[in-house]
C-alpha positions, 0 to 999 in steps of 0.5 A: 500618568503614573500618578493618575494610575496610582490614584486608581484612574484610567488614562485616555490618550487623544490622537487625531485619526483622520487628519494630519497635523504638520507639527507632529513628529510623524507628519512626514510619514503620510503619503502625499496623495493621502493629504487633503483639504485643510481642516476648517479653523485648525491651522496646520491640519489637513484631512486624510484619505482613509480609503486605502487602509495601507496608506494612513492606518499603519501610521495610526497603528503606530500612534496606538502602539505609542499610547500603549507603550506610554501606559495609556489605558485607552485611546480617543481617536478624533475626527473619525467623521471625515465622510461628513466633511469636505476632505478633498476625497470622495469619502462615503459612509462605508469608507469611514466605517471600515477605517473606524473598525480597523482603528478599533481593532488596532486599539484592541490588539494593543490591549487598549480600550477605544472611544467613538468620538463625535461620530453620532451618525455611525453609532449603530454600526460601531457600537459593538466595536468601541468601548465608550463614547466621547462627545463634544458639545452634544448639549450645545447642539441638541444631539445627546439622545443619539448617545443613549445606545452606549448607556443601554449597552453598559458603556460610558459616555464622556463629554465636554461642553465649551460654551454652555454653563454647567447649570445648563447641562450637568443635571441633564447629563447625570440624569442620562448617566453621562459623565460631562465637564466644561472646558475652555477651547484652549484645552488647558487644565481648567475644568468644571466637572459635573460629577 
């Protein structure tokens, strides 16, 4: 990170915010009652019940504090759309909004910027609480227009496509004032940037 900062780059640190990963050092900290259904396609990951903020939120705030201590400039909480998935809990839109706002508040209190990732349905209620958007495969699924409120508000939209060749999304992404790249699903260092 020091090398990136030395080049004038901002560092965005990822973490899973609404799912437990059994290999993480804090995996045992989650209340048993908060651990839900498996996250489809992701071995060792389970959805979390985010309705009682005193259950999962303190663990996520500890992750945010770790990101700040390590020198991250922003955090990218993932899977913040549990209300749209089979979590094993009766999560609804308002439960997710309350949790996502609390995450954003926690990041800001730690001096970090925070993204909204892939939760397109809640953009109207979260746009003023987050600093930028991260999208995975919005061109693949024809969902990119939903991100335009970020651009209109002067906030960045970063994105990743995994399957489409860059010729299918880069020009359009630049026209929309998005900053996109292509990555492989294994998320190694390989990338093809549009800018």
